[in-house]
C-alpha positions in Angstrom: 46.0 57.7 21.9 46.2 54.6 19.8 47.9 51.5 21.2 49.1 48.9 18.7 48.0 45.4 19.2 45.3 46.2 21.7 42.5 44.0 20.4 40.0 42.9 22.9 41.3 39.3 22.7 43.6 38.0 25.3 46.1 36.6 22.8 49.7 37.9 23.0 51.2 38.8 19.7 54.7 37.8 18.5 55.8 41.4 18.9 54.6 41.6 22.4 56.3 38.3 23.3 59.6 39.5 21.7 59.4 42.7 23.6 58.7 41.0 27.0 61.5 38.5 26.3 64.1 41.1 25.5 63.3 43.6 28.3 63.1 40.7 30.8 66.5 39.5 29.7 68.0 42.9 30.2 66.5 43.4 33.6 67.0 39.9 34.9 70.7 40.2 34.1 71.0 43.7 35.6 69.1 42.7 38.7 71.3 39.6 39.1 74.7 41.2 38.8 74.1 44.7 40.2 72.0 44.1 43.3 71.5 40.4 44.0 75.1 39.3 43.7 77.2 42.5 43.9 77.6 42.0 47.7 79.2 38.5 47.1 81.6 40.0 44.6 82.4 42.9 47.1 83.0 40.4 49.9 85.5 38.4 47.8 87.2 41.6 46.6 87.4 43.0 50.2 89.0 39.8 51.4 91.5 39.6 48.5 92.4 43.3 48.6 92.2 43.8 52.4 89.4 46.4 52.4 87.3 47.2 55.4 83.5 46.8 55.8 83.1 50.5 55.5 85.0 50.5 52.2 82.9 47.8 50.6 79.7 49.2 52.2 80.4 52.5 50.6 81.0 50.8 47.2 77.5 49.3 47.5 76.2 52.7 48.5 77.7 54.1 45.3 75.9 51.4 43.3 72.6 52.7 44.6 73.6 56.3 44.1 74.5 55.5 40.5 71.1 53.9 40.0 69.6 57.0 41.6 71.5 59.2 39.1 70.5 57.0 36.2 66.8 56.7 37.2 65.5 59.9 35.6 67.7 59.5 32.5 65.2 57.1 30.7 62.5 59.7 30.9 64.6 62.0 28.7 66.3 59.4 26.7 63.1 57.7 25.6 62.1 60.9 23.9 65.5 61.4 22.5 66.8 58.0 21.2 63.8 55.8 22.1 63.2 53.2 24.8 64.8 50.4 22.8 68.2 52.2 22.4 68.0 53.3 26.0 68.0 49.6 27.2 70.8 48.7 24.8 72.8 51.7 26.1 72.2 50.5 29.6 73.6 47.0 28.9 76.6 48.6 27.3 77.3 50.8 30.3 76.8 47.8 32.6 79.3 45.8 30.6 81.8 48.6 30.8 81.3 48.9 34.5 82.2 45.2 35.1 85.2 45.7 32.8 86.4 48.4 35.2 85.7 46.1 38.1 87.6 43.2 36.4 90.8 45.4 36.4 90.2 46.9 39.9 93.3 47.4 42.0 92.3 50.4 44.0 89.2 51.9 45.7 89.0 54.6 43.1 88.5 52.0 40.4 86.0 50.1 42.6 84.0 53.2 43.2 83.9 54.2 39.5 82.8 50.7 38.5 80.1 50.8 41.2 78.6 54.1 40.0 78.6 52.9 36.4 76.9 49.6 37.4 74.1 51.6 39.0 73.6 53.8 36.0 73.6 50.8 33.7 71.0 49.1 35.8 68.6 52.1 35.7 68.9 52.4 31.9 68.4 48.7 31.4 65.0 48.3 33.0 62.0 49.5 34.9 61.1 52.8 33.2 62.0 51.9 29.6 60.8 48.3 30.1 57.4 49.3 31.4 57.2 51.9 28.6 57.8 49.3 25.9 55.5 46.7 27.4 52.6 49.1 28.0 53.2 50.7 24.5 52.9 47.4 22.6 50.4 45.6 24.9 47.8 48.2 25.5 44.9 46.7 27.4 47.0 43.6 28.3 49.8 45.8 29.8 49.0 45.1 33.5 49.3 41.3 33.2 52.4 41.6 30.9 54.0 44.0 33.3 53.5 41.5 36.1 55.2 38.8 33.9 58.0 41.2 33.2 58.7 42.0 36.8 58.3 38.4 37.9 60.9 37.2 35.4 63.1 40.1 36.3 62.9 39.0 40.0 64.4 35.7 39.0 67.7 37.6 38.9 67.5 37.7 42.6 67.2 34.0 42.7 69.8 33.1 40.0 72.4 35.8 40.7 73.8 34.8 44.2 74.3 31.0 43.6 75.7 31.5 40.1 78.0 34.3 41.3 79.2 32.2 44.2 80.0 29.3 42.0 81.8 31.5 39.5 83.8 33.3 42.2 84.7 30.0 43.8 85.9 28.6 40.4 87.4 31.6 38.7 87.7 34.3 41.4 86.0 37.7 41.4 88.0 38.8 38.3 86.8 35.8 36.3 83.2 36.5 37.5 83.5 40.2 36.4 84.7 39.2 32.9 81.9 36.7 32.6 79.4 39.5 33.3 81.0 41.6 30.6 80.4 38.9 28.0 76.8 38.3 29.2 76.1 42.1 28.9 77.4 42.1 25.3 75.2 39.1 24.4 72.1 40.7 26.1 72.7 44.0 24.3 72.8 42.2 20.9 69.6 40.3 21.7 67.8 43.5 22.7 69.0 45.3 19.6 67.4 42.5 17.5 64.1 42.1 19.4 63.2 45.6 20.6 61.4 48.3 18.5 59.7 51.3 19.9 55.9 51.2 19.7 54.2 53.5 17.1 52.8 55.6 20.0 52.9 59.3 19.8 51.6 61.6 22.5 51.3 65.3 21.5 51.9 66.3 25.1 55.4 64.8 24.8 56.5 67.5 22.4 54.7 70.4 24.0 55.8 70.0 27.6 52.5 68.6 28.8 54.2 65.5 30.0 56.4 67.6 32.3 53.3 69.4 33.8 51.6 66.1 34.2 54.6 64.5 36.0 54.8 67.6 38.2 51.2 67.0 39.3 52.0 63.4 40.2 55.1 64.3 42.2 53.2 66.8 44.3 50.5 64.3 45.3 50.4 62.7 48.8 49.7 59.3 47.1 53.1 59.5 45.3 54.8 60.4 48.5 53.4 57.4 50.3 54.4 55.1 47.4 57.9 56.6 47.2 58.4 56.0 51.0 57.3 52.5 50.5 59.8 51.8 47.7 62.6 53.5 49.6 61.9 51.5 52.7 61.7 48.1 50.9 64.8 48.9 48.9 66.7 49.8 52.1 66.0 46.3 53.3 66.8 44.6 50.0 70.1 46.4 49.2 71.3 46.2 52.7 70.9 42.5 52.8 72.5 42.1 49.4 75.4 44.1 50.5 76.1 42.8 54.0 74.3 39.4 54.4 77.4 37.4 53.3 79.7 39.1 55.7 77.1 39.0 58.5 76.4 35.3 58.1 80.1 34.4 57.8 80.7 36.4 61.0 78.0 34.3 62.7 79.9 31.1 61.8 78.0 30.2 58.6 79.5 29.7 55.2 79.5 31.9 52.1 77.8 29.1 50.2 75.0 29.1 52.7 74.7 32.9 52.4 74.5 32.6 48.7 71.8 29.9 49.0 69.7 32.2 51.3 70.0 35.1 48.8 68.9 32.7 46.1 65.9 31.6 48.1 65.1 35.3 48.7 65.2 35.9 45.0 62.9 32.9 44.3 60.4 34.1 46.9 60.5 37.5 45.3 59.8 36.1 41.8 57.0 33.9 43.1 55.3 36.7 45.1 55.5 39.0 42.1 54.0 36.4 39.8 51.2 35.5 42.2 50.3 39.1 43.0 50.4 40.1 39.3 48.2 37.2 38.4 45.6 38.0 41.1 45.9 41.7 40.8 42.2 42.0 39.8 41.1 40.1 42.9 43.6 41.3 45.5 43.8 45.1 45.5 47.4 46.2 45.4 46.5 48.9 47.9 45.6 46.3 50.4 48.7 44.1 49.7 51.3 46.9 50.1 51.1 47.1 53.9 51.5 43.3 54.1 54.6 43.3 51.8 56.2 46.1 53.9 55.5 44.2 57.1 57.1 41.1 55.6 60.3 43.0 54.9 60.5 44.2 58.4 59.8 40.8 59.9 62.6 39.3 57.7 65.1 41.9 58.8 64.3 41.3 62.5 64.6 37.5 62.1 68.0 37.8 60.4 69.3 40.1 63.2 68.2 37.7 66.0 68.7 34.2 64.6 71.4 31.7 63.6 69.3 28.6 63.1 68.7 27.2 59.6 64.9 27.3 59.8 64.6 30.9 61.0 67.1 32.1 58.4 65.1 30.4 55.6 62.0 32.2 57.0 64.0 35.4 56.8 64.8 34.8 53.1 61.2 33.9 52.2 59.7 36.9 54.0 62.2 39.5 52.7 62.0 38.2 49.2 58.2 38.1 49.1 58.0 41.5 50.8 60.5 43.3 48.5 59.2 41.7 45.3 55.6 42.3 46.3 56.2 45.9 47.2 57.9 46.6 43.9 55.0 45.2 41.9 52.3 46.7 44.0 53.8 50.2 43.8 54.3 49.9 40.0 50.7 48.8 39.5 49.4 51.5 41.9 51.3 54.2 40.0 49.6 53.2 36.8 46.1 52.8 38.4 46.2 56.1 40.3 47.8 58.3 37.6 47.2 56.4 34.3 49.7 54.6 32.0 51.5 57.6 30.6 52.1 59.6 33.8 52.4 56.4 35.9 55.2 55.1 33.7 57.0 58.4 33.7 56.8 58.7 37.5 58.7 55.4 37.8 61.9 57.3 37.0 61.1 59.7 39.9 60.3 56.8 42.2 63.6 55.1 41.6 65.5 58.3 41.8 64.1 58.8 45.3 65.0 55.1 46.0 68.5 56.4 46.0 68.0 57.2 49.6 68.2 53.4 50.2 72.0 54.0 49.8 72.1 54.8 53.5 71.4 51.2 54.4 74.7 49.5 53.3 76.8 52.5 54.4 75.1 52.6 57.8 75.4 48.8 58.3 79.1 48.9 57.4 79.8 51.8 59.7 77.9 50.1 62.6 79.9 46.9 61.9 83.2 48.7 62.1 82.1 50.4 65.4 80.4 47.4 67.1 82.0 44.4 65.5 78.8 43.2 63.9 75.8 44.0 61.7 73.1 43.0 64.1 72.2 46.4 65.5 71.8 47.9 62.0 69.7 45.0 60.8 67.4 45.1 63.8 67.0 48.9 63.6 66.0 48.7 59.9 63.5 46.0 60.7 61.8 47.9 63.5 61.6 51.0 61.4 59.5 49.2 58.8 56.6 48.8 61.3 55.4 52.5 61.2 56.1 52.7 57.4 53.8 49.7 56.8 51.2 51.3 59.0 51.4 54.6 57.1 50.7 52.8 53.8 47.2 51.9 55.1 46.3 55.6 54.4 46.3 55.1 50.6 42.9 55.9 49.1 40.7 53.5 47.1 42.0 52.8 43.6 40.0 54.3 40.7 37.5 51.9 39.3 38.5 52.7 35.7 42.0 51.2 36.3 
């Protein structure tokens, strides 16, 4: 298999830079509006349209289920229309989703827009993004993938404060229309910058890639990595969904909640960048249990604290934990199974991550029954302890990776 632009030098070509810039733009926008800030929009919509916590929690669950439905699609679409067009299609679907949300007047419209947003997110990044970066960068792929994920994590930092400001200024409908415009601009930018790498694998047309992916999915290593992603995503999406309502219920402001979510996103981007930069010195296999434990600690702190300092600690821990877990699992997939099968298995990983949808739904149901989100947040945090311990069972990474 021949990779373009895989000279032994460490220089990054203009094509590689354009690809990283475009795929990062698509993913940072998708991450910001679909997961990082969607809870803020739902909170505003729920107050305006008098919806219950269960209603809005279920909407966030549908976002995750939409992402779950969309996760395996890039594996097929890459071979049908190419990874570049897959990302452009994802941005188009995401824009249409927020157009539906802009005109929402009923739960049916809300739920339709939520599912479409999840599908648009899955087509906009991760699998097609990693495919394009690894296809063009070759030997430089691990570092550029780290940069790609680090920049994408900035969506978690930028999304909440920007969304809060827009919602306060123009309302949730004005915010939704702004997202539609941004998706259109991002889609045009990706159309101009992205080209599929001249990378052909004979197995792709003979069904060998399906057999290889099946081997990956049956391995205990994949199971452990999938559980790690699902667990970290339960923490992340539950917080994005219910943290604004939880903190307001504890006597804090929506602006403070948005600031904490922004800090969480910044911590996620910083952790991703640092772990990606030092990936050759700090084995991702050893860092994964630490990141999962950080997620659990953050959830427990949020459930038990009202003080400003502990809540900032929650944001830092959860952000670093979730971002670090995403990067380490991505790198471990490539190191254990190779670039081709590792990239393809990302779709399966994020499909299974749809089980994280139980988090927001459960938290909303618990809040309706008990009057608060504290029991659900505490339970999720405690459950992370055995999951972090189980990840210690991962074997040594192949030296050739």
